[in-house]
C-alpha positions, 0 to 999 in steps of 0.5 A: 205898867209896861212902857209902850214905845213912842211909835206904837202910841203914834200908830194908835193915834193915827189908827183911832183918828182914821177909823173913827172918821171913816166910820162916821163918814160911812154911817153918815152917808148911810143914814142920809140915804136910808130915809129917801131910799124909796125916791131917787136919792143920790148916795154920793151927791154933793150935799150928802158928801158935804155933810159926810165930810163934816161928820168925818171931821167930828169923827177925827176929833172923836178919835183924838178923844179916844186916844187921849182917854188911853194916853192920859191915864197911861202917862199918869201911871208911868210918871208915878213909878 
């Protein structure tokens, strides 16, 4: 197995956390807006944003878990060599 530089592992962590949290934020706003699209529903209302930010935190944790699912097997294989 090739050795991956530390800076690439760090960039992968940053990328997975930001993309997962941004996707969860946008998807959360969309699914809150979707049921009420026939009536007046503020897309960027305070209640909707609060829920979307909570989902972004969950997305951040999901991004860390995605990164760990790559890093832990990589680390085990690199230590066994």
